[in-house]
C-alpha positions as CSV (number, residue, x, y, z in Angstrom):
1,M,24.6,14.9,55.0
2,P,26.1,11.7,53.6
3,G,25.5,13.0,50.1
4,L,27.2,16.3,51.0
5,I,30.2,14.5,52.4
6,A,30.5,12.4,49.3
7,S,30.3,15.4,47.1
8,D,33.2,17.0,49.1
9,E,35.7,14.2,48.3
10,P,36.2,15.0,44.6
11,W,36.7,18.7,45.5
12,Q,39.4,17.8,48.0
13,S,41.1,15.5,45.5
14,K,40.9,18.2,42.8
15,T,42.2,20.8,45.2
16,R,45.2,18.7,46.1
17,R,45.9,18.2,42.4
18,L,45.7,21.9,41.7
19,I,48.0,22.7,44.6
20,I,50.6,20.1,43.4
21,S,50.3,21.4,39.8
22,S,50.7,25.0,41.0
23,R,53.8,24.2,43.0
24,F,55.3,22.2,40.2
25,S,54.6,25.1,37.8
26,R,56.2,27.6,40.1
27,Y,59.2,25.4,40.5
28,A,59.5,24.8,36.8
29,S,59.3,28.6,36.1
30,T,62.5,29.1,38.1
31,L,64.5,26.7,35.9
32,H,66.6,28.1,33.1
33,P,65.7,26.8,29.6
34,F,69.4,26.9,28.5
35,G,70.3,25.0,31.7
36,L,67.7,22.3,31.0
37,S,68.9,22.0,27.5
38,L,72.5,21.3,28.6
39,A,71.2,19.1,31.4
40,L,69.4,17.0,28.8
41,L,72.6,16.7,26.8
42,F,74.5,15.6,29.9
43,F,71.7,13.0,30.6
44,A,72.3,11.4,27.2
45,W,76.1,11.7,27.6
46,S,75.9,9.9,31.0
47,M,74.3,6.9,29.3
48,S,77.2,6.4,26.9
49,P,79.2,3.1,27.3
50,S,81.6,3.0,30.2
51,L,84.9,1.0,30.4
52,L,83.3,-1.4,32.9
53,P,79.6,-2.3,33.4
54,R,77.6,-0.2,35.9
55,A,74.9,-1.4,38.2
56,W,71.6,0.3,37.5
57,Y,71.5,2.2,40.8
58,L,75.1,3.5,40.3
59,Q,74.0,4.6,36.8
60,G,71.2,6.5,38.4
61,V,73.5,8.3,40.7
62,A,76.0,9.1,38.0
63,T,73.3,10.4,35.7
64,G,71.8,12.6,38.4
65,I,75.2,14.1,39.1
66,S,75.8,14.6,35.4
67,V,72.5,16.3,34.9
68,A,73.2,18.7,37.8
69,I,76.7,19.5,36.4
70,G,75.2,20.2,33.0
71,Y,72.6,22.5,34.4
72,G,75.1,24.3,36.7
73,L,77.6,24.9,33.9
74,S,75.0,26.3,31.6
75,C,73.6,28.6,34.3
76,A,77.2,29.8,35.0
77,V,77.7,30.6,31.3
78,A,74.3,32.4,31.1
79,W,75.4,34.5,34.2
80,V,78.7,35.5,32.6
81,I,76.8,36.5,29.4
82,R,74.4,38.7,31.4
83,R,77.3,40.3,33.3
84,C,78.8,41.2,29.9
85,G,75.7,43.2,29.2
86,I,74.2,40.8,26.6
87,R,70.4,40.3,27.2
88,S,67.9,38.2,25.3
89,H,64.6,39.6,24.2
90,W,62.4,36.8,23.2
91,S,58.7,37.3,22.4
92,P,56.1,35.3,24.4
93,R,55.4,33.2,21.3
94,T,59.0,32.4,20.8
95,R,59.4,31.4,24.5
96,L,56.4,29.2,24.3
97,L,57.7,27.5,21.2
98,G,61.0,27.0,22.9
99,W,59.6,25.4,26.0
100,R,57.4,23.1,23.8
101,G,60.4,22.2,21.7
102,L,62.4,21.4,24.8
103,A,59.6,19.3,26.2
104,V,59.3,17.3,23.0
105,A,63.1,16.8,22.9
106,A,63.0,15.5,26.5
107,L,60.1,13.1,25.7
108,V,62.2,11.7,22.8
109,V,65.7,11.8,24.2
110,V,65.1,10.4,27.7
111,P,63.4,7.1,26.7
112,I,65.7,6.5,23.7
113,F,68.9,6.9,25.8
114,L,67.4,4.9,28.7
115,V,67.0,2.0,26.2
116,L,70.3,2.6,24.6
117,G,72.1,2.8,28.0
118,S,70.7,-0.5,29.2
119,W,71.6,-2.1,25.8
120,W,75.2,-0.8,25.9
121,Q,75.6,-2.1,29.5
122,Q,74.4,-5.5,28.5
123,I,77.0,-5.6,25.7
124,L,79.7,-4.6,28.2
125,R,78.6,-7.4,30.6
126,D,78.9,-9.9,27.7
127,L,82.4,-8.6,26.9
128,V,83.7,-8.9,30.4
129,G,81.9,-12.2,31.2
130,L,79.4,-10.9,33.7
131,P,75.8,-12.1,33.9
132,R,73.2,-9.9,32.2
133,A,71.2,-7.5,34.4
134,Q,67.4,-6.8,34.3
135,R,67.0,-4.0,31.7
136,S,63.6,-3.0,33.1
137,F,65.5,-1.6,36.2
138,Y,66.6,1.3,33.9
139,I,63.2,2.9,34.5
140,L,64.4,3.5,38.0
141,V,67.6,5.1,36.7
142,F,65.4,8.1,35.6
143,V,63.7,8.3,39.0
144,I,67.1,8.2,40.9
145,A,68.6,10.7,38.5
146,V,65.8,13.2,39.0
147,V,66.0,12.9,42.8
148,I,69.8,13.3,42.8
149,A,69.7,16.2,40.4
150,T,66.9,18.0,42.2
151,A,68.7,17.6,45.6
152,L,72.0,18.9,44.2
153,L,70.2,21.8,42.6
154,A,68.5,22.7,45.9
155,I,72.0,22.5,47.6
156,G,73.4,24.8,44.9
157,R,70.6,27.3,45.3
158,G,71.0,27.2,49.1
159,L,74.7,28.0,48.8
160,R,73.8,30.9,46.4
161,S,71.3,32.2,48.9
162,A,73.9,32.0,51.7
163,T,76.4,33.9,49.5
164,N,73.9,36.6,48.8
165,W,73.0,36.9,52.5
166,L,76.7,37.2,53.5
167,A,77.3,39.7,50.8
168,K,74.4,41.8,52.0
169,Q,75.7,41.7,55.6
170,G,79.2,42.5,54.4
171,N,78.0,45.4,52.3
172,R,77.4,47.3,55.5
173,V,81.1,47.3,56.2
174,V,82.9,47.3,52.8
175,S,82.0,48.1,49.2
176,G,79.7,45.7,47.2
177,P,82.2,43.9,45.0
178,I,84.6,43.3,48.0
179,A,81.7,42.1,50.1
180,R,80.6,39.6,47.4
181,L,84.1,38.3,46.9
182,I,84.5,37.7,50.7
183,A,81.1,36.0,50.8
184,V,82.1,33.7,47.9
185,V,85.4,32.8,49.5
186,L,83.8,32.1,52.9
187,V,81.1,29.8,51.4
188,V,83.6,27.9,49.2
189,A,85.9,27.5,52.2
190,L,83.0,26.2,54.4
191,V,82.0,23.7,51.7
192,V,85.5,22.4,51.2
193,V,86.1,22.0,54.9
194,G,82.7,20.4,55.3
195,L,83.2,17.9,52.5
196,N,86.8,17.1,53.4
197,G,86.4,17.2,57.1
198,A,83.4,16.4,59.2
199,L,81.1,15.1,56.5
200,H,83.8,13.0,54.8
201,R,85.0,11.4,58.0
202,G,81.4,11.0,59.3
203,L,80.2,9.2,56.2
204,L,83.4,7.1,56.2
205,T,83.0,6.1,59.9
206,V,79.4,5.0,59.2
207,A,80.3,3.1,56.1
208,E,83.2,1.4,57.9
209,S,81.0,0.4,60.9
210,S,78.5,-1.2,58.7
211,A,81.2,-2.9,56.6
212,E,82.8,-4.3,59.8
213,V,79.6,-6.1,60.6
214,A,79.6,-7.8,57.2
215,D,83.3,-8.6,57.6
216,H,82.4,-11.0,60.5
217,S,80.7,-13.4,58.1
218,T,82.5,-16.2,56.3
219,A,82.0,-17.2,52.6
220,D,80.2,-20.3,51.8
221,G,82.4,-23.4,51.7
222,V,85.2,-21.8,53.7
223,T,86.3,-23.7,56.8
224,R,89.1,-23.3,59.3
225,P,92.4,-24.8,58.0
226,A,94.0,-27.6,60.0
227,A,97.5,-27.2,58.5
228,P,100.0,-25.4,60.8
229,E,101.3,-23.6,57.7
230,R,98.2,-21.4,57.6
231,S,97.2,-18.5,59.8
232,G,94.0,-19.1,61.7
233,S,94.8,-22.8,62.2
234,P,95.0,-24.3,65.7
235,A,98.7,-23.8,65.6
236,S,98.5,-20.1,64.6
237,Q,98.8,-17.1,66.9
238,Q,96.1,-15.4,64.7
239,A,92.6,-16.3,65.8
240,W,90.4,-17.5,63.0
241,D,87.6,-15.0,63.9
242,T,90.0,-12.0,63.6
243,L,91.1,-12.6,60.0
244,G,88.1,-11.0,58.4
245,R,86.0,-12.5,55.6
246,E,88.6,-12.2,52.8
247,G,91.4,-13.3,55.1
248,R,89.6,-16.5,56.1
249,T,88.9,-17.2,52.4
250,F,92.6,-16.6,51.6
251,V,94.2,-18.9,54.2
252,A,91.6,-21.6,53.7
253,G,92.1,-21.7,49.9
254,G,94.9,-22.7,47.6
255,P,96.3,-26.1,46.6
256,T,97.6,-28.8,48.9
257,A,101.0,-30.5,48.5
258,E,99.2,-33.5,47.0
259,Q,97.4,-31.5,44.4
260,I,100.6,-29.7,43.4
261,A,102.5,-33.0,43.2
262,E,99.8,-34.5,41.0
263,V,100.2,-31.6,38.5
264,T,104.0,-31.2,38.5
265,G,104.9,-34.9,38.9
266,T,107.4,-34.1,41.7
267,A,107.2,-34.0,45.4
268,A,105.8,-30.7,46.8
269,L,105.5,-28.8,50.1
270,T,102.4,-27.4,51.7
271,P,102.3,-23.7,50.7
272,I,102.5,-21.3,53.6
273,R,99.9,-18.5,53.7
274,V,100.1,-16.1,56.6
275,Y,97.6,-13.3,57.3
276,A,96.6,-10.8,60.0
277,G,93.2,-9.1,60.2
278,R,92.3,-5.6,60.9
279,E,91.2,-6.6,64.5
280,S,94.6,-8.1,65.4
281,A,96.2,-4.7,66.3
282,D,95.4,-1.1,66.8
283,S,97.6,0.2,63.9
284,V,98.7,-1.0,60.4
285,E,102.2,-1.2,61.8
286,G,101.1,-3.5,64.5
287,I,99.2,-5.7,62.0
288,A,102.3,-5.9,59.9
289,E,104.3,-7.1,62.9
290,Q,101.8,-9.8,63.5
291,V,102.3,-11.0,60.0
292,V,106.1,-11.2,60.5
293,E,105.5,-13.2,63.7
294,E,103.4,-15.6,61.7
295,L,106.2,-15.9,59.1
296,R,108.7,-16.8,61.8
297,R,106.3,-19.3,63.4
298,T,105.8,-21.1,60.1
299,R,109.5,-21.0,59.2
300,A,108.6,-19.1,56.0
301,F,112.1,-17.6,55.7
302,D,113.3,-21.1,54.9
303,R,111.2,-21.4,51.8
304,K,112.4,-20.8,48.2
305,V,110.1,-17.8,47.6
306,L,108.6,-15.3,49.9
307,A,105.8,-13.1,48.5
308,V,104.4,-10.0,50.0
309,A,100.9,-9.3,48.8
310,T,99.1,-6.0,49.4
311,T,95.4,-6.5,49.5
312,T,92.5,-4.5,48.1
313,G,89.9,-2.8,50.3
314,R,88.9,-5.2,53.1
315,G,91.6,-7.7,52.5
316,W,91.2,-9.5,49.1
317,V,94.1,-11.4,47.6
318,N,93.8,-12.5,44.0
319,P,93.6,-16.3,44.3
320,N,94.7,-16.9,40.8
321,V,98.0,-15.1,41.3
322,A,98.6,-16.8,44.7
323,T,97.8,-20.3,43.4
324,A,99.9,-19.9,40.3
325,L,102.9,-18.9,42.4
326,E,102.5,-22.0,44.5
327,Y,102.1,-24.4,41.6
328,V,105.1,-23.0,39.7
329,N,107.4,-23.3,42.8
330,G,106.2,-26.7,43.9
331,G,104.6,-25.3,47.1
332,D,108.0,-24.1,48.3
333,T,106.5,-20.7,49.0
334,A,105.2,-18.4,51.6
335,I,102.7,-15.6,51.0
336,A,102.3,-12.8,53.5
337,S,99.4,-10.4,53.5
338,M,97.1,-8.5,55.8
339,Q,93.8,-6.6,56.1
340,Y,94.0,-2.8,56.6
341,S,90.3,-1.8,56.2
342,F,86.8,-2.9,56.5
343,L,85.7,-0.9,53.5
344,P,85.0,-2.6,50.2
345,S,87.5,-1.8,47.4
346,A,85.2,0.5,45.5
347,L,84.5,2.7,48.6
348,S,88.2,2.7,49.6
349,F,89.1,3.8,46.1
350,V,86.8,6.8,46.3
351,A,86.9,7.7,50.0
352,D,90.1,6.4,51.6
353,R,93.3,6.6,49.5
354,E,95.5,7.3,52.5
355,T,95.4,3.9,54.2
356,P,96.4,1.6,51.3
357,P,99.9,3.1,50.8
358,I,100.5,3.3,54.6
359,A,99.5,-0.3,54.9
360,G,101.5,-1.4,51.9
361,Q,104.6,0.3,53.1
362,A,104.2,-1.0,56.6
363,L,103.8,-4.6,55.5
364,F,106.7,-4.6,53.1
365,E,109.1,-2.8,55.4
366,A,108.3,-5.1,58.3
367,V,108.9,-8.2,56.1
368,Y,112.0,-6.6,54.5
369,R,113.6,-5.9,57.9
370,A,113.3,-9.5,58.9
371,W,114.4,-10.7,55.5
372,V,117.5,-8.5,55.2
373,D,118.7,-9.6,58.6
374,L,119.2,-13.1,57.3
375,P,122.5,-14.3,55.8
376,E,122.5,-13.4,52.1
377,D,122.9,-16.9,51.0
378,A,120.0,-18.1,53.2
379,R,117.4,-15.6,52.1
380,P,114.4,-16.7,50.1
381,K,113.6,-14.9,46.9
382,L,111.5,-11.8,47.8
383,V,108.7,-10.9,45.4
384,V,105.7,-8.6,45.7
385,F,102.3,-8.6,44.0
386,G,99.1,-6.6,44.2
387,E,96.1,-5.7,42.2
388,S,94.2,-2.4,41.9
389,L,94.4,-0.8,45.4
390,G,96.8,-3.6,46.2
391,S,99.2,-2.4,43.5
392,F,98.7,1.2,44.6
393,G,99.4,0.3,48.3
394,G,102.3,-2.0,47.5
395,Q,104.2,0.5,45.4
396,A,104.2,3.0,48.3
397,A,107.1,1.0,49.8
398,F,109.3,2.0,46.9
399,A,110.7,5.4,45.9
400,S,111.1,4.5,42.2
401,G,111.1,1.7,39.7
402,A,114.8,1.3,40.4
403,D,114.1,0.8,44.1
404,I,111.7,-2.0,43.3
405,V,114.4,-3.7,41.2
406,S,117.1,-3.2,43.9
407,R,115.0,-4.4,46.9
408,T,113.0,-7.3,45.4
409,D,113.6,-10.4,43.2
410,G,110.5,-9.6,41.1
411,A,107.1,-8.0,41.1
412,L,103.7,-8.3,39.5
413,L,101.5,-5.2,39.8
414,V,98.1,-5.4,38.1
415,G,95.6,-2.7,37.2
416,T,97.5,0.1,38.9
417,P,95.5,3.3,39.5
418,N,97.1,6.2,37.6
419,F,97.6,8.3,40.7
420,A,100.0,5.6,42.1
421,Q,103.8,6.2,42.4
422,P,106.2,5.1,41.0
423,W,103.8,3.9,38.2
424,S,102.9,7.5,37.2
425,R,106.6,8.7,37.0
426,L,107.6,5.6,35.0
427,T,104.8,6.2,32.5
428,A,105.6,9.9,32.2
429,N,109.4,9.2,31.7
430,R,109.0,6.2,29.3
431,D,111.3,5.7,26.4
432,P,110.6,8.1,23.5
433,G,108.3,6.6,20.9
434,S,106.7,4.1,23.3
435,L,102.9,4.2,24.0
436,E,101.4,5.5,27.2
437,R,99.2,2.5,27.5
438,L,102.2,0.2,27.2
439,P,105.4,2.2,28.1
440,V,108.9,0.9,27.5
441,I,111.2,1.7,30.4
442,D,115.0,1.7,29.9
443,E,114.6,-0.6,26.8
444,G,112.8,-3.2,29.0
445,R,115.9,-4.3,30.9
446,H,114.1,-4.9,34.2
447,I,110.6,-3.3,34.0
448,R,108.0,-4.1,31.4
449,F,104.4,-3.2,30.9
450,A,102.0,-5.7,29.3
451,S,98.3,-6.4,28.6
452,R,99.0,-9.9,27.1
453,P,101.9,-12.3,27.4
454,A,103.5,-11.3,24.0
455,D,104.0,-7.7,25.2
456,V,106.9,-8.7,27.5
457,N,108.9,-10.1,24.6
458,L,110.9,-7.0,23.7
459,A,114.0,-6.9,21.6
460,E,116.4,-6.3,24.5
461,P,117.2,-9.2,26.9
462,W,115.0,-9.3,30.0
463,K,117.3,-9.2,33.0
464,F,116.5,-10.3,36.6
465,P,115.0,-9.0,38.8
466,R,111.9,-8.7,36.5
467,V,109.0,-6.3,37.3
468,V,105.7,-6.5,35.3
469,F,103.0,-3.9,35.3
470,W,100.0,-5.7,33.9
471,Q,97.3,-3.3,32.6
472,H,94.6,-3.1,30.0
473,A,93.7,-0.1,27.9
474,S,90.1,-0.5,28.9
475,D,90.6,-0.6,32.6
476,P,88.9,2.3,34.3
477,I,90.9,1.8,37.5
478,T,94.1,2.6,35.5
479,W,92.7,5.2,33.1
């Protein structure tokens, strides 16, 4: 009996291998060779250099989606060709040679482009000053890509089966072509509603909940400020715990009056930084009003310069821009900002483009109402700045470039996404002969685009107020 049991184990293992091999063969036989050829091309294409470095796991997702798109497009073309009455009649030998050729191509192309892709990403990391990543992780790129592509293919086939079933049911009532058309429309409508409705909001809610937990942490080295000029201090109406991770970093950072005086050689003031977190009110309008109350508490309207900074994602303010403003003006400044989301910038950019402009407009309008009520000769200079989603959200407060000029004393808008307004209209209506990557607007009288300091030195005098759109031709957020 022991010998019999021992002899059964190899047979069980062999049987499992045969079953797996048979299932794989059946699945492979359902794949279209032309579809696989274009999928292989899209795989190589997805590995080509990007404008900014990608993490290996994001590369895997992007590659999987690209492979699925390539396969889907080729199958759609093949379907159109068949509907036109064109049929291929390949001999069994030709088919076998074709499959073998495709297998050899895959064995050559996939490893080569995995190596090239990892190498190109390392070069990009060097160019933008990021630390190098472990290239061996690119083996996992292939695994992730196969999983993603297979899942998307299964979803596509499921939708096709649903369409065929609906068409079959509808064929009992109306003619075949009309039944199929109705089935296609219904399936497309359900997919669109599902992606834009329940699925989108559900995933967004889950992501925001998990991001909210991370937002309760505080960055290393960040401590609660003691100066009353800062939100979150003992004198502030905004509790330190409600400011969010980025808000706490912002109000706790920046130079002191002593540090500014040491650099400038003249007496300086302690810069004012006010901030309200996402938890301070139930709406973005309510958060903006909390910011204005902090401005009044700190007597920010008595300062020389008042800056409104729209944040990215979960509340980040570029510390270099804020600090530069404070040094240049001897600390006689106040910066107002707020958090409008718990989502990281990348996720907000993809999944939630509605909140940033609502928040940007709410913050500027709340500050502007308080500012414009002051006597004209007692108002501080009002400037705005924002980067990426912050630039997108901040511009929402203005109907046009002329509106920015008329209602502010200056603006610095960095890395603006190309769907933002009025950036898009300004670029489209640029002066004839100027470049899309660096437009010239009204001969540069008030608004100028730049990727380096020399770009703002146009022939025409630069009048105040001055507005700068800072952008680089290699910035994927802009382009």
